[in-house]
Every structure is written in structure tokens, then in C-alpha cells.
DRENLO-149002 format. One record per residue (C-alpha): x, y, z; chain. Coordinates in steps of 0.2 Angstrom, whole numbers, plus 5000, padded with zeros to 4 digits. Layout:
N
<pt><xx>X</xx><yy>Y</yy><zz>Z</zz><c>A</c></pt>
...
//
This chain:
171
<pt><xx>5002</xx><yy>4957</yy><zz>5001</zz><c>A</c></pt>
<pt><xx>5018</xx><yy>4968</yy><zz>5003</zz><c>A</c></pt>
<pt><xx>5018</xx><yy>4987</yy><zz>4999</zz><c>A</c></pt>
<pt><xx>5023</xx><yy>4990</yy><zz>4981</zz><c>A</c></pt>
<pt><xx>5030</xx><yy>5006</yy><zz>4974</zz><c>A</c></pt>
<pt><xx>5026</xx><yy>5009</yy><zz>4955</zz><c>A</c></pt>
<pt><xx>5038</xx><yy>5022</yy><zz>4948</zz><c>A</c></pt>
<pt><xx>5037</xx><yy>5032</yy><zz>4932</zz><c>A</c></pt>
<pt><xx>5025</xx><yy>5045</yy><zz>4927</zz><c>A</c></pt>
<pt><xx>5017</xx><yy>5034</yy><zz>4914</zz><c>A</c></pt>
<pt><xx>4999</xx><yy>5028</yy><zz>4909</zz><c>A</c></pt>
<pt><xx>5005</xx><yy>5010</yy><zz>4913</zz><c>A</c></pt>
<pt><xx>5010</xx><yy>5016</yy><zz>4930</zz><c>A</c></pt>
<pt><xx>4993</xx><yy>5023</yy><zz>4933</zz><c>A</c></pt>
<pt><xx>4985</xx><yy>5007</yy><zz>4927</zz><c>A</c></pt>
<pt><xx>4996</xx><yy>4996</yy><zz>4938</zz><c>A</c></pt>
<pt><xx>4992</xx><yy>5006</yy><zz>4954</zz><c>A</c></pt>
<pt><xx>4974</xx><yy>5005</yy><zz>4950</zz><c>A</c></pt>
<pt><xx>4975</xx><yy>4986</yy><zz>4947</zz><c>A</c></pt>
<pt><xx>4987</xx><yy>4980</yy><zz>4960</zz><c>A</c></pt>
<pt><xx>4982</xx><yy>4979</yy><zz>4978</zz><c>A</c></pt>
<pt><xx>4993</xx><yy>4988</yy><zz>4991</zz><c>A</c></pt>
<pt><xx>5003</xx><yy>4998</yy><zz>4977</zz><c>A</c></pt>
<pt><xx>5006</xx><yy>5016</yy><zz>4976</zz><c>A</c></pt>
<pt><xx>5014</xx><yy>5028</yy><zz>4964</zz><c>A</c></pt>
<pt><xx>5031</xx><yy>5035</yy><zz>4970</zz><c>A</c></pt>
<pt><xx>5049</xx><yy>5036</yy><zz>4967</zz><c>A</c></pt>
<pt><xx>5064</xx><yy>5026</yy><zz>4973</zz><c>A</c></pt>
<pt><xx>5067</xx><yy>5040</yy><zz>4986</zz><c>A</c></pt>
<pt><xx>5050</xx><yy>5036</yy><zz>4993</zz><c>A</c></pt>
<pt><xx>5055</xx><yy>5018</yy><zz>4999</zz><c>A</c></pt>
<pt><xx>5051</xx><yy>5014</yy><zz>5017</zz><c>A</c></pt>
<pt><xx>5057</xx><yy>5000</yy><zz>5028</zz><c>A</c></pt>
<pt><xx>5041</xx><yy>4990</yy><zz>5023</zz><c>A</c></pt>
<pt><xx>5044</xx><yy>4991</yy><zz>5005</zz><c>A</c></pt>
<pt><xx>5051</xx><yy>4976</yy><zz>4996</zz><c>A</c></pt>
<pt><xx>5045</xx><yy>4978</yy><zz>4978</zz><c>A</c></pt>
<pt><xx>5048</xx><yy>4992</yy><zz>4966</zz><c>A</c></pt>
<pt><xx>5040</xx><yy>4992</yy><zz>4948</zz><c>A</c></pt>
<pt><xx>5049</xx><yy>5003</yy><zz>4936</zz><c>A</c></pt>
<pt><xx>5038</xx><yy>5008</yy><zz>4921</zz><c>A</c></pt>
<pt><xx>5047</xx><yy>5022</yy><zz>4913</zz><c>A</c></pt>
<pt><xx>5052</xx><yy>5023</yy><zz>4894</zz><c>A</c></pt>
<pt><xx>5050</xx><yy>5033</yy><zz>4879</zz><c>A</c></pt>
<pt><xx>5053</xx><yy>5031</yy><zz>4860</zz><c>A</c></pt>
<pt><xx>5052</xx><yy>5050</yy><zz>4858</zz><c>A</c></pt>
<pt><xx>5064</xx><yy>5064</yy><zz>4859</zz><c>A</c></pt>
<pt><xx>5082</xx><yy>5064</yy><zz>4855</zz><c>A</c></pt>
<pt><xx>5095</xx><yy>5050</yy><zz>4857</zz><c>A</c></pt>
<pt><xx>5100</xx><yy>5055</yy><zz>4874</zz><c>A</c></pt>
<pt><xx>5082</xx><yy>5056</yy><zz>4880</zz><c>A</c></pt>
<pt><xx>5078</xx><yy>5039</yy><zz>4874</zz><c>A</c></pt>
<pt><xx>5094</xx><yy>5031</yy><zz>4881</zz><c>A</c></pt>
<pt><xx>5092</xx><yy>5040</yy><zz>4898</zz><c>A</c></pt>
<pt><xx>5074</xx><yy>5036</yy><zz>4900</zz><c>A</c></pt>
<pt><xx>5074</xx><yy>5018</yy><zz>4894</zz><c>A</c></pt>
<pt><xx>5091</xx><yy>5012</yy><zz>4901</zz><c>A</c></pt>
<pt><xx>5102</xx><yy>5024</yy><zz>4911</zz><c>A</c></pt>
<pt><xx>5089</xx><yy>5031</yy><zz>4923</zz><c>A</c></pt>
<pt><xx>5082</xx><yy>5014</yy><zz>4927</zz><c>A</c></pt>
<pt><xx>5099</xx><yy>5007</yy><zz>4931</zz><c>A</c></pt>
<pt><xx>5103</xx><yy>5022</yy><zz>4941</zz><c>A</c></pt>
<pt><xx>5088</xx><yy>5020</yy><zz>4951</zz><c>A</c></pt>
<pt><xx>5092</xx><yy>5002</yy><zz>4955</zz><c>A</c></pt>
<pt><xx>5110</xx><yy>5005</yy><zz>4959</zz><c>A</c></pt>
<pt><xx>5105</xx><yy>5019</yy><zz>4971</zz><c>A</c></pt>
<pt><xx>5097</xx><yy>5007</yy><zz>4983</zz><c>A</c></pt>
<pt><xx>5109</xx><yy>4999</yy><zz>4995</zz><c>A</c></pt>
<pt><xx>5096</xx><yy>4987</yy><zz>5003</zz><c>A</c></pt>
<pt><xx>5097</xx><yy>4969</yy><zz>4998</zz><c>A</c></pt>
<pt><xx>5079</xx><yy>4965</yy><zz>5002</zz><c>A</c></pt>
<pt><xx>5072</xx><yy>4974</yy><zz>4987</zz><c>A</c></pt>
<pt><xx>5065</xx><yy>4966</yy><zz>4972</zz><c>A</c></pt>
<pt><xx>5062</xx><yy>4975</yy><zz>4956</zz><c>A</c></pt>
<pt><xx>5051</xx><yy>4973</yy><zz>4941</zz><c>A</c></pt>
<pt><xx>5056</xx><yy>4983</yy><zz>4926</zz><c>A</c></pt>
<pt><xx>5046</xx><yy>4986</yy><zz>4910</zz><c>A</c></pt>
<pt><xx>5056</xx><yy>4982</yy><zz>4895</zz><c>A</c></pt>
<pt><xx>5051</xx><yy>4979</yy><zz>4877</zz><c>A</c></pt>
<pt><xx>5050</xx><yy>4965</yy><zz>4864</zz><c>A</c></pt>
<pt><xx>5059</xx><yy>4977</yy><zz>4853</zz><c>A</c></pt>
<pt><xx>5075</xx><yy>4971</yy><zz>4863</zz><c>A</c></pt>
<pt><xx>5073</xx><yy>4955</yy><zz>4852</zz><c>A</c></pt>
<pt><xx>5072</xx><yy>4965</yy><zz>4835</zz><c>A</c></pt>
<pt><xx>5084</xx><yy>4980</yy><zz>4837</zz><c>A</c></pt>
<pt><xx>5085</xx><yy>4983</yy><zz>4818</zz><c>A</c></pt>
<pt><xx>5077</xx><yy>4979</yy><zz>4802</zz><c>A</c></pt>
<pt><xx>5076</xx><yy>4987</yy><zz>4784</zz><c>A</c></pt>
<pt><xx>5068</xx><yy>5003</yy><zz>4785</zz><c>A</c></pt>
<pt><xx>5068</xx><yy>5006</yy><zz>4804</zz><c>A</c></pt>
<pt><xx>5070</xx><yy>5024</yy><zz>4809</zz><c>A</c></pt>
<pt><xx>5086</xx><yy>5029</yy><zz>4819</zz><c>A</c></pt>
<pt><xx>5076</xx><yy>5033</yy><zz>4834</zz><c>A</c></pt>
<pt><xx>5067</xx><yy>5017</yy><zz>4834</zz><c>A</c></pt>
<pt><xx>5083</xx><yy>5008</yy><zz>4833</zz><c>A</c></pt>
<pt><xx>5090</xx><yy>5018</yy><zz>4847</zz><c>A</c></pt>
<pt><xx>5075</xx><yy>5014</yy><zz>4858</zz><c>A</c></pt>
<pt><xx>5076</xx><yy>4995</yy><zz>4854</zz><c>A</c></pt>
<pt><xx>5095</xx><yy>4995</yy><zz>4858</zz><c>A</c></pt>
<pt><xx>5092</xx><yy>5004</yy><zz>4875</zz><c>A</c></pt>
<pt><xx>5078</xx><yy>4991</yy><zz>4879</zz><c>A</c></pt>
<pt><xx>5091</xx><yy>4977</yy><zz>4873</zz><c>A</c></pt>
<pt><xx>5104</xx><yy>4984</yy><zz>4885</zz><c>A</c></pt>
<pt><xx>5091</xx><yy>4985</yy><zz>4899</zz><c>A</c></pt>
<pt><xx>5086</xx><yy>4966</yy><zz>4896</zz><c>A</c></pt>
<pt><xx>5105</xx><yy>4962</yy><zz>4896</zz><c>A</c></pt>
<pt><xx>5108</xx><yy>4972</yy><zz>4912</zz><c>A</c></pt>
<pt><xx>5094</xx><yy>4962</yy><zz>4921</zz><c>A</c></pt>
<pt><xx>5102</xx><yy>4946</yy><zz>4916</zz><c>A</c></pt>
<pt><xx>5119</xx><yy>4951</yy><zz>4921</zz><c>A</c></pt>
<pt><xx>5113</xx><yy>4959</yy><zz>4938</zz><c>A</c></pt>
<pt><xx>5104</xx><yy>4943</yy><zz>4943</zz><c>A</c></pt>
<pt><xx>5119</xx><yy>4932</yy><zz>4938</zz><c>A</c></pt>
<pt><xx>5131</xx><yy>4944</yy><zz>4948</zz><c>A</c></pt>
<pt><xx>5120</xx><yy>4942</yy><zz>4964</zz><c>A</c></pt>
<pt><xx>5118</xx><yy>4924</yy><zz>4963</zz><c>A</c></pt>
<pt><xx>5122</xx><yy>4914</yy><zz>4978</zz><c>A</c></pt>
<pt><xx>5134</xx><yy>4900</yy><zz>4972</zz><c>A</c></pt>
<pt><xx>5130</xx><yy>4889</yy><zz>4987</zz><c>A</c></pt>
<pt><xx>5111</xx><yy>4889</yy><zz>4984</zz><c>A</c></pt>
<pt><xx>5111</xx><yy>4893</yy><zz>4966</zz><c>A</c></pt>
<pt><xx>5098</xx><yy>4906</yy><zz>4969</zz><c>A</c></pt>
<pt><xx>5097</xx><yy>4925</yy><zz>4967</zz><c>A</c></pt>
<pt><xx>5087</xx><yy>4927</yy><zz>4983</zz><c>A</c></pt>
<pt><xx>5076</xx><yy>4943</yy><zz>4987</zz><c>A</c></pt>
<pt><xx>5088</xx><yy>4955</yy><zz>4978</zz><c>A</c></pt>
<pt><xx>5083</xx><yy>4952</yy><zz>4960</zz><c>A</c></pt>
<pt><xx>5076</xx><yy>4960</yy><zz>4945</zz><c>A</c></pt>
<pt><xx>5062</xx><yy>4953</yy><zz>4934</zz><c>A</c></pt>
<pt><xx>5058</xx><yy>4960</yy><zz>4917</zz><c>A</c></pt>
<pt><xx>5042</xx><yy>4961</yy><zz>4907</zz><c>A</c></pt>
<pt><xx>5045</xx><yy>4963</yy><zz>4889</zz><c>A</c></pt>
<pt><xx>5028</xx><yy>4967</yy><zz>4880</zz><c>A</c></pt>
<pt><xx>5026</xx><yy>4971</yy><zz>4862</zz><c>A</c></pt>
<pt><xx>5017</xx><yy>4988</yy><zz>4859</zz><c>A</c></pt>
<pt><xx>5002</xx><yy>4990</yy><zz>4870</zz><c>A</c></pt>
<pt><xx>4988</xx><yy>5003</yy><zz>4870</zz><c>A</c></pt>
<pt><xx>4995</xx><yy>5019</yy><zz>4878</zz><c>A</c></pt>
<pt><xx>5000</xx><yy>5036</yy><zz>4872</zz><c>A</c></pt>
<pt><xx>5017</xx><yy>5030</yy><zz>4868</zz><c>A</c></pt>
<pt><xx>5010</xx><yy>5018</yy><zz>4855</zz><c>A</c></pt>
<pt><xx>4997</xx><yy>5029</yy><zz>4849</zz><c>A</c></pt>
<pt><xx>4984</xx><yy>5017</yy><zz>4858</zz><c>A</c></pt>
<pt><xx>4989</xx><yy>5003</yy><zz>4846</zz><c>A</c></pt>
<pt><xx>4994</xx><yy>4986</yy><zz>4851</zz><c>A</c></pt>
<pt><xx>4988</xx><yy>4974</yy><zz>4864</zz><c>A</c></pt>
<pt><xx>4977</xx><yy>4978</yy><zz>4878</zz><c>A</c></pt>
<pt><xx>4985</xx><yy>4986</yy><zz>4894</zz><c>A</c></pt>
<pt><xx>4977</xx><yy>4972</yy><zz>4904</zz><c>A</c></pt>
<pt><xx>4988</xx><yy>4959</yy><zz>4897</zz><c>A</c></pt>
<pt><xx>5004</xx><yy>4969</yy><zz>4903</zz><c>A</c></pt>
<pt><xx>4995</xx><yy>4971</yy><zz>4920</zz><c>A</c></pt>
<pt><xx>4992</xx><yy>4952</yy><zz>4920</zz><c>A</c></pt>
<pt><xx>5010</xx><yy>4948</yy><zz>4916</zz><c>A</c></pt>
<pt><xx>5016</xx><yy>4960</yy><zz>4930</zz><c>A</c></pt>
<pt><xx>5004</xx><yy>4952</yy><zz>4943</zz><c>A</c></pt>
<pt><xx>5011</xx><yy>4935</yy><zz>4938</zz><c>A</c></pt>
<pt><xx>5029</xx><yy>4941</yy><zz>4941</zz><c>A</c></pt>
<pt><xx>5023</xx><yy>4948</yy><zz>4958</zz><c>A</c></pt>
<pt><xx>5016</xx><yy>4931</yy><zz>4963</zz><c>A</c></pt>
<pt><xx>5031</xx><yy>4921</yy><zz>4955</zz><c>A</c></pt>
<pt><xx>5048</xx><yy>4929</yy><zz>4961</zz><c>A</c></pt>
<pt><xx>5057</xx><yy>4914</yy><zz>4953</zz><c>A</c></pt>
<pt><xx>5052</xx><yy>4920</yy><zz>4936</zz><c>A</c></pt>
<pt><xx>5065</xx><yy>4932</yy><zz>4928</zz><c>A</c></pt>
<pt><xx>5058</xx><yy>4937</yy><zz>4911</zz><c>A</c></pt>
<pt><xx>5041</xx><yy>4937</yy><zz>4903</zz><c>A</c></pt>
<pt><xx>5039</xx><yy>4942</yy><zz>4884</zz><c>A</c></pt>
<pt><xx>5022</xx><yy>4946</yy><zz>4877</zz><c>A</c></pt>
<pt><xx>5019</xx><yy>4945</yy><zz>4859</zz><c>A</c></pt>
<pt><xx>5004</xx><yy>4949</yy><zz>4849</zz><c>A</c></pt>
//
């Protein structure tokens, strides 16, 4: 199995490193010539508007855009909230979070389309996959929601199936 870097100082990142063979915690700057897969786990629904947008969208896009190698595949952790960005009674910060995750989901789709080889109709190795879970049991959700193992299983599926672009996990 190829070496995998798991970025983000999150509980999910820790769980992924424990569960996935040949993975290690790190940052984009830690990429070596042997690395071909980066899993980006960061996100937050807390803090102000700028903190949420930066952590859930801008920082992730900046990390991906900073890598010039075309042989890197990314798996990013999005959120099912990208599907439901507003509803009666939603708090402003929850709406900001959901819209940042919607923007991330759209970026993944657009990035893959931009990098498509029109001759083969494939994206090749330089692609982004996204896992969009509903709330799962970490500190960010106050340990409510689905078991973290379901998110880990979905990420492992994406690792094994680079042709799959998006997985959504609902409870």
C-alpha cells in the first residue's frame, strides 16, 4: 500500500492514522516523493465566520493548490450539511459552516472536471475524492451522531476505489 499523509489536527485524523496501514499524521509540507495520497480532515463549526470559512474551505483549497505535482490524489472530509445549507431556525454560524462545506463539495467537482483528460474521459491520478458524512462522534459534534468507524470505512473504500468521487453518509 502507498504511503498516506493524514492532515489536520482532528480526532478523525487520529482515528484514520490508527486504522489505515501505511498512514501517518502530517501536513502538505511533509510530502515526500513516495507519497501519492493525502487525506485532509480539517473543519470546524465553531469560532467566527472567518475561522469557519477558512478552516472548512479556504485552507483546504490552499493546501491542494500549493502542490504542483500531478500524481497526488486527495481525499477531503466534507459534510452532509452541504446538502442542507439552510432551514428554519438554523443558527447563522451553522449556515456559514454548511455553505463552506457546500463550496468545498463544488470545488471538488469543478477541480476534477478541470483536470479531466478529454481523450480518455478520465481524471487520472490528480483527483480529489470527498467523503461527506452526517454528524459523527467526535468533539466537534459533542460525541453525537454515527460511529467514527463508519467514516473510516468510507475513507478506506475511497482509498481502494480511486474511481469513486463522492461518498455521502447519512444516519
